[in-house]
C-alpha positions as CSV (number, residue, x, y, z in Angstrom):
1,M,141.3,138.9,-89.0
2,R,138.0,139.9,-90.6
3,R,135.1,141.8,-89.2
4,A,131.8,140.5,-90.4
5,R,129.7,143.6,-91.2
6,S,126.0,144.2,-90.8
7,R,123.8,147.3,-90.7
8,R,124.0,148.8,-87.2
9,A,122.3,151.6,-85.4
10,P,124.4,154.8,-84.7
11,W,125.6,154.7,-81.1
12,S,125.4,157.4,-78.5
13,A,125.2,157.4,-74.7
14,S,121.4,157.1,-74.9
15,T,121.2,154.7,-77.8
16,R,120.8,151.1,-76.8
17,P,119.2,148.0,-78.4
18,S,115.9,146.8,-77.2
19,K,116.0,145.0,-73.9
20,P,116.9,141.4,-74.3
21,S,114.3,138.8,-73.5
22,S,114.6,136.7,-70.4
23,E,115.6,133.8,-72.6
24,E,118.5,135.9,-74.0
25,E,119.5,137.0,-70.5
26,D,119.7,133.3,-69.4
27,A,121.3,132.0,-72.6
28,P,123.4,129.0,-71.6
29,G,126.1,129.9,-74.1
30,R,125.8,126.8,-76.2
31,G,124.1,125.4,-79.3
32,I,123.9,122.0,-80.8
33,V,127.5,122.0,-82.1
34,F,129.3,125.0,-80.5
35,Q,129.7,126.3,-77.0
36,A,131.0,129.7,-75.8
37,F,133.3,130.1,-72.8
38,P,132.5,132.2,-70.9
39,P,128.8,132.1,-71.9
40,S,128.4,135.8,-71.4
41,V,130.7,138.8,-71.9
42,K,130.9,141.0,-68.8
43,F,133.3,143.9,-69.1
44,G,132.1,145.3,-65.8
45,E,133.0,149.0,-65.2
46,V,135.4,150.4,-67.9
47,P,136.9,154.0,-67.8
48,A,135.6,156.2,-70.7
49,G,138.1,157.1,-73.4
50,C,139.4,153.7,-74.5
51,V,138.6,150.7,-76.7
52,Y,138.5,147.4,-74.9
53,R,138.3,143.7,-75.9
54,F,137.2,140.5,-74.2
55,K,138.3,137.0,-75.2
56,V,135.7,134.3,-75.9
57,S,136.6,130.7,-76.8
58,I,134.3,128.8,-79.1
59,L,134.4,125.0,-78.6
60,N,133.3,122.5,-81.2
61,A,131.4,120.0,-78.9
62,G,130.2,118.0,-81.9
63,V,131.7,114.8,-83.5
64,D,133.0,116.2,-86.8
65,Y,134.5,119.3,-88.4
66,S,132.1,122.3,-88.5
67,K,132.1,125.9,-89.6
68,Y,130.7,128.7,-87.6
69,R,129.8,132.4,-88.4
70,I,129.1,135.4,-86.2
71,R,126.0,137.7,-86.3
72,Q,127.4,141.0,-85.2
73,P,125.9,143.1,-82.4
74,K,123.5,145.9,-83.3
75,L,125.4,148.8,-81.7
76,S,128.0,150.5,-83.9
77,N,130.5,150.7,-81.0
78,V,130.4,146.9,-80.4
79,S,131.9,144.3,-82.7
80,V,133.3,140.8,-82.8
81,V,136.7,140.2,-84.4
82,Y,137.1,136.7,-85.8
83,T,138.5,134.6,-88.6
84,P,135.9,132.3,-90.2
85,C,137.2,128.7,-90.3
86,Q,136.4,125.1,-89.9
87,V,136.8,123.8,-86.3
88,A,137.7,120.2,-85.6
89,A,135.7,118.2,-83.0
90,G,136.9,118.9,-79.5
91,M,139.0,121.9,-80.6
92,S,138.3,125.6,-80.0
93,V,138.9,129.0,-81.6
94,V,139.2,132.5,-80.0
95,V,137.1,135.5,-81.0
96,W,137.4,139.0,-79.5
97,V,134.5,141.2,-78.5
98,E,135.5,144.8,-78.8
99,I,133.7,147.9,-77.4
100,S,134.5,151.6,-77.8
101,A,133.7,153.5,-74.7
102,P,134.0,157.3,-75.4
103,V,131.3,158.6,-73.1
104,A,131.0,158.2,-69.3
105,G,127.6,157.2,-68.0
106,A,126.7,154.9,-70.9
107,I,125.5,151.4,-70.3
108,I,126.4,149.1,-73.2
109,K,124.1,146.1,-73.5
110,D,123.9,144.0,-76.6
111,T,124.3,140.4,-77.9
112,F,126.1,138.6,-80.7
113,S,125.1,135.2,-82.2
114,I,127.0,132.1,-83.1
115,V,125.6,130.1,-86.0
116,S,126.7,126.7,-87.1
117,E,126.1,124.7,-90.3
118,V,123.3,122.7,-88.6
119,K,119.8,124.0,-89.5
120,E,118.4,126.3,-86.8
121,D,121.5,125.9,-84.6
122,I,122.1,129.4,-83.3
123,F,122.6,130.8,-79.8
124,Q,123.3,134.2,-78.4
125,V,126.1,135.5,-76.1
126,P,125.1,138.6,-74.0
127,I,127.5,141.6,-73.8
128,H,127.4,144.1,-70.9
129,A,129.6,147.0,-69.9
130,T,129.2,150.2,-67.8
131,V,131.3,153.2,-68.8
132,V,132.5,155.3,-65.9
133,E,134.3,158.6,-65.5
134,A,138.1,158.2,-66.1
135,G,140.9,159.9,-64.2
136,A,144.2,158.6,-65.7
137,L,143.5,156.3,-68.6
138,P,144.8,152.8,-68.3
139,P,147.7,152.1,-70.7
140,P,147.1,150.1,-73.9
141,A,147.8,146.3,-73.6
142,S,147.0,146.4,-69.9
143,C,144.2,144.4,-68.3
144,L,141.4,145.8,-66.1
145,D,140.7,142.6,-64.2
146,E,142.7,140.0,-62.4
147,E,141.7,137.2,-64.7
148,G,143.1,139.1,-67.7
149,Q,139.9,139.0,-69.7
150,V,139.3,142.7,-70.2
151,E,142.2,144.2,-72.2
152,V,142.8,147.8,-73.2
153,V,143.3,148.0,-76.9
154,E,143.9,151.7,-77.4
155,H,142.9,155.2,-76.3
156,I,140.2,156.9,-78.4
157,A,141.7,159.8,-80.3
158,K,139.8,163.1,-80.4
159,T,139.0,163.9,-84.0
160,V,137.6,167.0,-85.7
161,T,134.9,166.3,-88.3
162,L,133.5,168.5,-91.0
163,S,130.2,168.7,-89.1
164,T,132.1,169.9,-86.0
165,L,133.8,172.6,-88.1
166,R,130.5,173.7,-89.7
167,S,128.9,174.0,-86.4
168,K,131.5,176.6,-85.4
169,P,131.4,179.5,-87.9
170,P,134.7,181.4,-88.4
171,P,135.1,184.6,-86.3
172,V,134.0,187.8,-88.0
173,V,136.9,190.2,-88.6
174,S,136.0,193.9,-88.0
175,G,136.7,196.3,-90.9
176,N,137.7,199.0,-88.4
177,K,140.6,197.1,-86.9
178,L,144.1,198.5,-87.6
179,L,146.2,196.2,-89.8
180,K,149.4,195.0,-88.2
181,R,152.7,193.7,-89.4
182,A,154.2,190.4,-88.2
183,D,156.2,192.3,-85.6
184,G,153.0,193.9,-84.1
185,T,153.4,197.5,-85.6
186,T,150.5,199.0,-87.4
187,L,150.4,199.7,-91.1
188,G,148.6,203.0,-90.7
189,G,145.2,201.9,-92.0
190,T,142.2,199.6,-91.4
191,L,140.9,196.7,-93.4
192,S,138.1,199.0,-94.7
193,D,140.6,201.6,-95.9
194,V,142.5,198.9,-97.9
195,Q,139.3,197.5,-99.4
196,T,138.1,201.0,-100.4
197,A,141.5,201.8,-102.0
198,G,141.5,198.6,-103.9
199,K,138.0,199.3,-105.3
200,Q,139.1,202.8,-106.5
201,V,142.2,201.4,-108.2
202,K,140.1,198.7,-110.0
203,K,137.6,201.4,-111.1
204,K,140.3,203.6,-112.6
205,K,141.7,200.6,-114.5
206,T,138.3,199.9,-116.0
207,L,137.8,203.5,-117.0
208,R,141.3,203.7,-118.7
209,A,140.6,200.5,-120.6
210,A,137.4,202.1,-121.9
211,G,139.4,205.2,-123.1
212,I,137.9,207.5,-120.5
213,P,140.5,210.0,-119.0
214,V,141.1,209.6,-115.3
215,D,142.7,212.2,-113.0
């Protein structure tokens, strides 16, 4: 399987593409050569915390072999997974629309386009989903709808990035705290005491190396 790539806008709960025109909303899901079934991708309400996919069949309604390609959605959390190929007349292929839904309250609204080899033969397929608060996450490989169109791919793993670590500075260790052994007993001194003693030892070594007598 290959993901066709394009430049996409970073996604967040408040980031959405511009509102589709009325023509895009009412797209019939068909071009000169190819037709999409269903003509629009409606995930409905999906629990936050998972990746979901939706199956779309692309039918060659022409009279000869034809190739197609996909123009990916603009949002970075929406993609179409497909294998570019020639499709015989009267035959269909399956593509998968995948969305990542990490944040509750987000409305995912986008489109992808199907382009044939015929000049100016392009049509759009709308994508819509509403991300809701999740209690128990649905298990992977399960379906959210009775028709079996909305499938759970995987749970979204919580990751720690460098930017997250940098935003949380390490705790400051007080120099007046008593140092402790692994068993919890104290060593009889503080961090400041140890640092001071270390500086004195270093200073004496430097003086001895220079030939200066040290008591």
